[in-house]
LOVO-704488 format. One record per residue (C-alpha): x negated, y negated, z negated. Coordinates in pm, whole numbers, plus 32768, in hexadecimal, padded with zeros to 4 digits. Example, Ala and Ser with C-alpha at 12.3 -4.5 7.8 and 13.67 -1.06 7.14 Angstrom:
2
<pami u="7B32" v="81C2" w="7CF4"/>
<pami u="7AA9" v="806A" w="7D36"/>
END
This chain:
324
<pami u="C68A" v="8F43" w="9CC0"/>
<pami u="C6E9" v="8FAE" w="9E21"/>
<pami u="C6AB" v="911B" w="9DC9"/>
<pami u="C782" v="90F9" w="9C8D"/>
<pami u="C89D" v="9059" w="9D52"/>
<pami u="C895" v="916B" w="9E58"/>
<pami u="C89A" v="9277" w="9D4A"/>
<pami u="C9C8" v="91D8" w="9CA1"/>
<pami u="CA81" v="91BF" w="9DED"/>
<pami u="CA3B" v="932D" w="9E38"/>
<pami u="CAB5" v="9390" w="9CDE"/>
<pami u="CBF6" v="92C7" w="9D0C"/>
<pami u="CC3F" v="9369" w="9E5D"/>
<pami u="CC03" v="94C4" w="9DD0"/>
<pami u="CCF8" v="9475" w="9CB4"/>
<pami u="CE1A" v="93FB" w="9D8A"/>
<pami u="CDE6" v="94F8" w="9E9F"/>
<pami u="CEAD" v="961B" w="9E07"/>
<pami u="CFD2" v="953B" w="9DAD"/>
<pami u="CFF5" v="94D7" w="9F19"/>
<pami u="D045" v="963D" w="9F7E"/>
<pami u="D1B0" v="9695" w="9FCE"/>
<pami u="D26F" v="970E" w="9E9D"/>
<pami u="D2F3" v="9875" w="9E8A"/>
<pami u="D455" v="97E3" w="9E92"/>
<pami u="D410" v="9737" w="9FDE"/>
<pami u="D36E" v="9871" w="A06C"/>
<pami u="D4A1" v="993F" w="A013"/>
<pami u="D58E" v="9855" w="A0C6"/>
<pami u="D4B3" v="9850" w="A1FA"/>
<pami u="D519" v="99BD" w="A227"/>
<pami u="D68C" v="996E" w="A20F"/>
<pami u="D75F" v="9959" w="A34C"/>
<pami u="D8AB" v="98A4" w="A35F"/>
<pami u="D9B7" v="98FD" w="A45D"/>
<pami u="DAF7" v="9835" w="A492"/>
<pami u="DC07" v="98A5" w="A57C"/>
<pami u="DD6D" v="989B" w="A5EC"/>
<pami u="DE4A" v="99C1" w="A646"/>
<pami u="DF9B" v="99EF" w="A6F6"/>
<pami u="E062" v="9B1E" w="A688"/>
<pami u="E191" v="9BAD" w="A737"/>
<pami u="E251" v="9CB5" w="A676"/>
<pami u="E390" v="9D81" w="A65D"/>
<pami u="E3EC" v="9D76" w="A4ED"/>
<pami u="E508" v="9E2D" w="A43F"/>
<pami u="E597" v="9E3D" w="A2E3"/>
<pami u="E67C" v="9F4B" w="A256"/>
<pami u="E724" v="9F7B" w="A108"/>
<pami u="E7F7" v="A090" w="A06D"/>
<pami u="E8BF" v="A01C" w="9F40"/>
<pami u="E942" v="A11A" w="9E47"/>
<pami u="EA28" v="A105" w="9D19"/>
<pami u="E9AC" v="A158" w="9BBD"/>
<pami u="EA1E" v="A2C1" w="9BE7"/>
<pami u="E953" v="A2E4" w="9D29"/>
<pami u="EA77" v="A2DD" w="9E1D"/>
<pami u="EA3A" v="A206" w="9F56"/>
<pami u="EAD6" v="A0AD" w="9F63"/>
<pami u="EA3D" v="9FFF" w="A08D"/>
<pami u="E936" v="A022" w="A199"/>
<pami u="E8A4" v="9EF7" w="A24F"/>
<pami u="E7BB" v="9EFA" w="A37A"/>
<pami u="E721" v="9DC0" w="A411"/>
<pami u="E696" v="9E2A" w="A564"/>
<pami u="E65A" v="9DB1" w="A6CA"/>
<pami u="E58D" v="9C84" w="A652"/>
<pami u="E479" v="9BD1" w="A711"/>
<pami u="E373" v="9B31" w="A632"/>
<pami u="E281" v="9A1E" w="A69F"/>
<pami u="E181" v="9998" w="A5AE"/>
<pami u="E035" v="98E3" w="A59D"/>
<pami u="DF1F" v="9926" w="A4A8"/>
<pami u="DDF2" v="985F" w="A436"/>
<pami u="DCD7" v="992C" w="A3A4"/>
<pami u="DB79" v="9902" w="A319"/>
<pami u="DA63" v="99F6" w="A2C5"/>
<pami u="D910" v="99D3" w="A21D"/>
<pami u="D815" v="9AE8" w="A26B"/>
<pami u="D6D0" v="9B10" w="A1AC"/>
<pami u="D5E0" v="9BD6" w="A285"/>
<pami u="D4E3" v="9C1F" w="A173"/>
<pami u="D5D9" v="9C98" w="A06D"/>
<pami u="D6CC" v="9D27" w="A173"/>
<pami u="D7F7" v="9C94" w="A0B7"/>
<pami u="D913" v="9BC1" w="A142"/>
<pami u="DA2B" v="9AE4" w="A0C2"/>
<pami u="DB55" v="9A9F" w="A1A3"/>
<pami u="DCB2" v="9A0C" w="A197"/>
<pami u="DDCF" v="99BE" w="A281"/>
<pami u="DF15" v="9900" w="A286"/>
<pami u="E02C" v="9945" w="A380"/>
<pami u="E17A" v="98A8" w="A3CE"/>
<pami u="E27C" v="98C8" w="A4DE"/>
<pami u="E3E0" v="9932" w="A531"/>
<pami u="E4B2" v="9A68" w="A552"/>
<pami u="E58D" v="9A38" w="A688"/>
<pami u="E6CD" v="9AF0" w="A6DF"/>
<pami u="E72C" v="9C49" w="A667"/>
<pami u="E85B" v="9CDA" w="A5BC"/>
<pami u="E8D5" v="9D5F" w="A470"/>
<pami u="E991" v="9EA8" w="A44F"/>
<pami u="EA49" v="9EAE" w="A301"/>
<pami u="EAF7" v="9FF2" w="A295"/>
<pami u="EBBE" v="A010" w="A14F"/>
<pami u="EC25" v="A158" w="A0AD"/>
<pami u="ED1D" v="A1DF" w="9FAE"/>
<pami u="ED15" v="A333" w="9F02"/>
<pami u="EE02" v="A424" w="9FB3"/>
<pami u="EE48" v="A333" w="A0D2"/>
<pami u="ECFD" v="A317" w="A185"/>
<pami u="ECBA" v="A1DA" w="A248"/>
<pami u="EDC6" v="A0DE" w="A1E9"/>
<pami u="ED32" v="9FBB" w="A2AD"/>
<pami u="EC2F" v="9F9D" w="A3C1"/>
<pami u="EBD4" v="9E4E" w="A457"/>
<pami u="EAD1" v="9DAA" w="A536"/>
<pami u="EA58" v="9C45" w="A516"/>
<pami u="E962" v="9B72" w="A5DB"/>
<pami u="E828" v="9AF1" w="A531"/>
<pami u="E7C4" v="9985" w="A531"/>
<pami u="E65E" v="9916" w="A56B"/>
<pami u="E5A9" v="9915" w="A41D"/>
<pami u="E457" v="98A9" w="A38E"/>
<pami u="E34B" v="99AB" w="A32E"/>
<pami u="E1FF" v="9981" w="A279"/>
<pami u="E0E3" v="9A5C" w="A202"/>
<pami u="DF96" v="9A3A" w="A149"/>
<pami u="DE70" v="9B2A" w="A125"/>
<pami u="DD2E" v="9B08" w="A05C"/>
<pami u="DC1F" v="9C14" w="A053"/>
<pami u="DABA" v="9C4F" w="9FDB"/>
<pami u="D9F0" v="9D6F" w="A069"/>
<pami u="D8A5" v="9E19" w="A0AB"/>
<pami u="D84A" v="9E96" w="A207"/>
<pami u="D6E1" v="9F11" w="A220"/>
<pami u="D648" v="9F8D" w="A361"/>
<pami u="D663" v="A10A" w="A357"/>
<pami u="D5EE" v="A154" w="A4B8"/>
<pami u="D4D9" v="A059" w="A50B"/>
<pami u="D4AA" v="A0DC" w="A66C"/>
<pami u="D619" v="A09D" w="A6C2"/>
<pami u="D646" v="9F6E" w="A5E1"/>
<pami u="D76B" v="A012" w="A530"/>
<pami u="D7DB" v="9F69" w="A3F1"/>
<pami u="D8CC" v="A01E" w="A309"/>
<pami u="D93F" v="9FE2" w="A1A8"/>
<pami u="DA56" v="9F99" w="A0AE"/>
<pami u="DB15" v="9E5F" w="A05E"/>
<pami u="DC1A" v="9DF3" w="9F5A"/>
<pami u="DD0D" v="9CD2" w="9F45"/>
<pami u="DE7F" v="9C86" w="9F58"/>
<pami u="DF98" v="9C4E" w="A052"/>
<pami u="E0BF" v="9B61" w="A037"/>
<pami u="E1DE" v="9B66" w="A130"/>
<pami u="E32C" v="9AB2" w="A13C"/>
<pami u="E443" v="9AFA" w="A235"/>
<pami u="E598" v="9A58" w="A23E"/>
<pami u="E6B4" v="9B05" w="A2F8"/>
<pami u="E7F9" v="9A42" w="A32A"/>
<pami u="E92A" v="9AE7" w="A3CD"/>
<pami u="EA54" v="9A2D" w="A465"/>
<pami u="EBA4" v="9AA3" w="A4DB"/>
<pami u="EC45" v="9BFF" w="A4BC"/>
<pami u="EC9E" v="9CFA" w="A5CA"/>
<pami u="ED52" v="9E35" w="A55B"/>
<pami u="ECC8" v="9F90" w="A5AC"/>
<pami u="ED7C" v="A0E1" w="A592"/>
<pami u="ED9E" v="A161" w="A42E"/>
<pami u="EE3F" v="A282" w="A36D"/>
<pami u="EF7A" v="A1CA" w="A2FF"/>
<pami u="F000" v="A156" w="A44F"/>
<pami u="EF8F" v="9FEE" w="A42A"/>
<pami u="F067" v="9FB9" w="A2F0"/>
<pami u="EF6F" v="9EBF" w="A25A"/>
<pami u="EEC8" v="9E21" w="A388"/>
<pami u="EFA7" v="9E59" w="A4B2"/>
<pami u="EFA0" v="9F12" w="A5FC"/>
<pami u="EE4B" v="9F4E" w="A69E"/>
<pami u="EDE1" v="9E13" w="A759"/>
<pami u="EEB6" v="9D28" w="A684"/>
<pami u="EE09" v="9BEE" w="A602"/>
<pami u="EEAE" v="9B8A" w="A4BA"/>
<pami u="ED98" v="9A90" w="A46E"/>
<pami u="ED21" v="9989" w="A566"/>
<pami u="EBC0" v="99B1" w="A5F1"/>
<pami u="EB57" v="9863" w="A559"/>
<pami u="EBB3" v="98C5" w="A3F3"/>
<pami u="EA96" v="992D" w="A30E"/>
<pami u="EAE9" v="9A7B" w="A26C"/>
<pami u="E9A9" v="9B18" w="A1DD"/>
<pami u="E84D" v="9A9C" w="A18C"/>
<pami u="E729" v="9B6B" w="A10C"/>
<pami u="E5F5" v="9AB1" w="A08D"/>
<pami u="E4F1" v="9BC6" w="A073"/>
<pami u="E39D" v="9B97" w="9FCD"/>
<pami u="E27A" v="9C8D" w="9FAD"/>
<pami u="E146" v="9C46" w="9ECF"/>
<pami u="E05D" v="9D70" w="9EB8"/>
<pami u="DEEF" v="9DC1" w="9E71"/>
<pami u="DE3F" v="9E85" w="9F7F"/>
<pami u="DD07" v="9F57" w="9FB1"/>
<pami u="DC80" v="9FBE" w="A101"/>
<pami u="DB67" v="A00F" w="A1F1"/>
<pami u="DAD9" v="9F41" w="A30E"/>
<pami u="D9F7" v="9FAA" w="A42D"/>
<pami u="D95A" v="9ED2" w="A53D"/>
<pami u="D866" v="9F1A" w="A655"/>
<pami u="D7E2" v="9E6F" w="A792"/>
<pami u="D830" v="9F24" w="A8D5"/>
<pami u="D75A" v="9E41" w="A9B1"/>
<pami u="D6A1" v="9CFA" w="A972"/>
<pami u="D7E7" v="9C3B" w="A9A0"/>
<pami u="D8F7" v="9D31" w="A938"/>
<pami u="D93F" v="9DB6" w="A7DD"/>
<pami u="DA50" v="9E78" w="A72D"/>
<pami u="DAD4" v="9E59" w="A5CA"/>
<pami u="DBD6" v="9F37" w="A520"/>
<pami u="DC5F" v="9F41" w="A3C0"/>
<pami u="DD64" v="9FF2" w="A2F0"/>
<pami u="DDE3" v="9FB4" w="A192"/>
<pami u="DEC4" v="A052" w="A08F"/>
<pami u="DFA8" v="9F5E" w="9FD9"/>
<pami u="DF9B" v="9FBE" w="9E6C"/>
<pami u="E0BF" v="9F94" w="9D77"/>
<pami u="E078" v="9E5E" w="9CA8"/>
<pami u="E098" v="9CE2" w="9C89"/>
<pami u="E1FE" v="9C70" w="9CCF"/>
<pami u="E234" v="9D90" w="9DBF"/>
<pami u="E383" v="9D6C" w="9E6D"/>
<pami u="E49D" v="9C6C" w="9E41"/>
<pami u="E5DA" v="9C40" w="9F0F"/>
<pami u="E6DC" v="9B33" w="9ED9"/>
<pami u="E810" v="9BC0" w="9F88"/>
<pami u="E92D" v="9ACB" w="9FCC"/>
<pami u="EA8B" v="9B31" w="A044"/>
<pami u="EB32" v="99E2" w="A08A"/>
<pami u="EC91" v="9A66" w="A0CD"/>
<pami u="ECA3" v="9B34" w="9F8B"/>
<pami u="EC4C" v="9A30" w="9E87"/>
<pami u="EDA2" v="9A46" w="9DE0"/>
<pami u="ED62" v="9BBB" w="9DAC"/>
<pami u="EBE7" v="9BC7" w="9D71"/>
<pami u="EB9F" v="9A6E" w="9CE2"/>
<pami u="EACB" v="9950" w="9D6B"/>
<pami u="E9B1" v="998F" w="9E5F"/>
<pami u="E8C4" v="9A36" w="9E4D"/>
<pami u="E9BD" v="9B48" w="9DE5"/>
<pami u="E8A6" v="9C47" w="9DBB"/>
<pami u="E73D" v="9C12" w="9D52"/>
<pami u="E66F" v="9D50" w="9D69"/>
<pami u="E504" v="9D80" w="9CFF"/>
<pami u="E410" v="9EA0" w="9CF7"/>
<pami u="E2AF" v="9EC4" w="9C6C"/>
<pami u="E298" v="A017" w="9D1C"/>
<pami u="E28D" v="9F84" w="9E77"/>
<pami u="E176" v="A003" w="9F5B"/>
<pami u="E11B" v="A01D" w="A0CA"/>
<pami u="E001" v="A016" w="A1C4"/>
<pami u="DF6E" v="9F3B" w="A2D4"/>
<pami u="DEA5" v="9F8C" w="A40F"/>
<pami u="DDFC" v="9E97" w="A4F8"/>
<pami u="DD04" v="9EAA" w="A612"/>
<pami u="DC72" v="9DB2" w="A709"/>
<pami u="DB81" v="9D9E" w="A82A"/>
<pami u="DAC2" v="9C54" w="A83E"/>
<pami u="DA08" v="9BBC" w="A962"/>
<pami u="D8F6" v="9ABB" w="A92B"/>
<pami u="D91E" v="998D" w="AA0E"/>
<pami u="D80D" v="98BB" w="A971"/>
<pami u="D6FF" v="98C5" w="A868"/>
<pami u="D7FF" v="9887" w="A758"/>
<pami u="D951" v="98C4" w="A7F9"/>
<pami u="DA1C" v="99FB" w="A848"/>
<pami u="DB79" v="9A5D" w="A8B4"/>
<pami u="DC25" v="9BA6" w="A869"/>
<pami u="DD5C" v="9C7C" w="A886"/>
<pami u="DDDB" v="9D89" w="A79F"/>
<pami u="DEFC" v="9E30" w="A6EE"/>
<pami u="DF8A" v="9E33" w="A58E"/>
<pami u="E073" v="9F10" w="A4C5"/>
<pami u="E107" v="9EC8" w="A36C"/>
<pami u="E1EC" v="9FB2" w="A2A8"/>
<pami u="E27B" v="9F56" w="A154"/>
<pami u="E35F" v="A012" w="A061"/>
<pami u="E3F8" v="9F93" w="9F22"/>
<pami u="E428" v="A0E8" w="9E7B"/>
<pami u="E555" v="A0D8" w="9D92"/>
<pami u="E5A0" v="9F68" w="9D55"/>
<pami u="E63A" v="9EE5" w="9C12"/>
<pami u="E753" v="9DE8" w="9C12"/>
<pami u="E6ED" v="9CBD" w="9B3B"/>
<pami u="E7F6" v="9BBE" w="9B9F"/>
<pami u="E949" v="9B91" w="9C3C"/>
<pami u="EA23" v="9CC6" w="9C41"/>
<pami u="E8F5" v="9D91" w="9BD4"/>
<pami u="E926" v="9ED0" w="9C9E"/>
<pami u="E7F1" v="9FA9" w="9CD5"/>
<pami u="E767" v="9FC0" w="9E39"/>
<pami u="E6AD" v="A0E6" w="9EC8"/>
<pami u="E5A9" v="A0F7" w="9FE1"/>
<pami u="E5A3" v="9F8E" w="A055"/>
<pami u="E4A0" v="9F9C" w="A165"/>
<pami u="E404" v="9EB9" w="A269"/>
<pami u="E326" v="9EF6" w="A394"/>
<pami u="E282" v="9E2A" w="A4A5"/>
<pami u="E1BC" v="9E92" w="A5D6"/>
<pami u="E131" v="9DB0" w="A6E1"/>
<pami u="E014" v="9D19" w="A7A5"/>
<pami u="DF0A" v="9C1D" w="A745"/>
<pami u="DE4B" v="9B12" w="A80C"/>
<pami u="DD3A" v="9A55" w="A755"/>
<pami u="DC1A" v="9966" w="A781"/>
<pami u="DAF7" v="993A" w="A690"/>
<pami u="D9F6" v="9824" w="A666"/>
<pami u="D8B4" v="983B" w="A59E"/>
<pami u="D820" v="971C" w="A4D4"/>
<pami u="D6E9" v="96BF" w="A40B"/>
<pami u="D5F4" v="97E1" w="A41A"/>
<pami u="D70F" v="98A9" w="A4A6"/>
<pami u="D741" v="993B" w="A5F6"/>
<pami u="D84B" v="9A34" w="A65D"/>
<pami u="D7CF" v="9B8B" w="A5FA"/>
<pami u="D85A" v="9CEA" w="A5DA"/>
END
């Protein structure tokens, strides 16, 4: 009886043994690394628009420049070291501070009939990126990873101009006044542009350790025409009797495109923590936009750009540790 009982116990243990092994699903997630981080971005954004009539003659040119941008970003990234794939996303928000608007209006045969400058109010900005990519090790000796990624970018900037100061024009100030005159008080809202970009993107990323504690990561992407593309709600508050209620112009374009560049150097300050500094460049162009609302005039070459510096900190979790 004792021998039979021992045999049955051995058989039972041999039966349940395989089921006690970790599942393939669990093994796969053991190779995943999660990174969470925060980033401060300082930039110098600008936005420019050239508006033309239906016959192609210029009507207006607007330039929003001299702006300081301060924003924070929260980002996350999952790396799978066996499959060499990653999934990442980020959300940013902040403010454009200061700056000015130069607004020039034209008439056929007369040249510049009005040229004004307005100060910009502080305005909210936001952006979102989501990407999936594959970065295998291509130089094992150096630890260089390089590969493609694809995703999308969303960005929203609001530019609000107040007051009017007259500049020299080609009609002797007949419409605005003498240079330096201020026909509109500096507290009065005159123009607001609510600009939105939603574009797919494809790009390349490379990363490599320089020392045990220092690593570098660079990436570049081309923003492909698609999704919503470009949309600008353009409001001229002092011309509503002439152009209708705000927004007086709503322009869209599915031909919008652009590019992004970003690089950072990170320093490991712990097993799972790093800090880094870097730089970023974003350039966007609407192509020829189509008026879909308001006065409905076409707009040509509405473009935005932003260049600035980045400071970031990253924290690893779960199986994850900061890695390059």
